[in-house]
N, C-alpha and C positions, 0 to 999 in steps of 0.2 A: 294206746293209740293216741297220737298227738295231732291236733288240728287247730286251725285258726278260726276265730269267730269275729266277723266284721262288726265294728262299732259304728254308731251313727256318723262319726267323723271320718269313716272309711279306713281308719287304722284297724289293725287286727290284734286281738288278745289271743294268747296261746292257752289252749285248754288241753288237758290230758284225761283220758278215760282209762281206768285201770280195773283189773279184776284181781282181787287179792287171792293169794294162796290160802289154803286152810290154816286156821290159827287166828291169832289176834287181828283185829280190824286195823288196816293201815291208817296212819295219821296223815291227812293231806298236807299239813304244814311240814311234816318231816320229809315228805316226798319233794316238796318245793325246795326245802333247805338242801336236800341231797343234790338236786339238779343244779342249784345255784353254786354249791361247792365244787361240783365236778364239771359243769359246762358253762357256768357264768350266768349272771342275771338276765342277759338277753334271751336265753333259752328257757328260763323258768316259767312254767305255766302259771297264769293268774288264777286259774281254777282247776282243781283236780276232782274229777267225778269218779266215785267208787261204784262200780257196777257188780251185780251178782254173776253176770255172764256177758261175754262179748258176742254180739251178733256177728255171724260170719257169712261171707258169700259162699256160693257152691264150691269155689276152689280153696276155701279155708282162710281167706284174708278178711280183716275187719270190714264189716259192711257199714261204711260211713253214713249213708242215708238213714239206715235203721238206728245207728247209735244216736245220730242227731235227733231223730224222731223220739227216741226213748228219753232223751234229755230235754225235750220240749223246744228244740231249736229248729228254725225253719231254714229252707234253702237260701233265703236272702241274708241270713246270718252267717252262712257257711262261706268261708273264704276258700276258693278253689285254687288259688295260685300261691 
């Protein structure tokens, strides 16, 4: 899941929350490098959060408020647009 987190200057940082497949633990820097190589630096998350599971809504979509809460982010940090 990719989402924006508002900074004090009202700009947004890109964050990504990922759940690894079984096996070796992913390297957040390698994920950032992959995104940079395939999508460009504008799309590269400044922070990659590795979760053990992705909270889902009843219809199976990532539950953003629960992910943010799990990461210790508040609604005022969350960029909705």
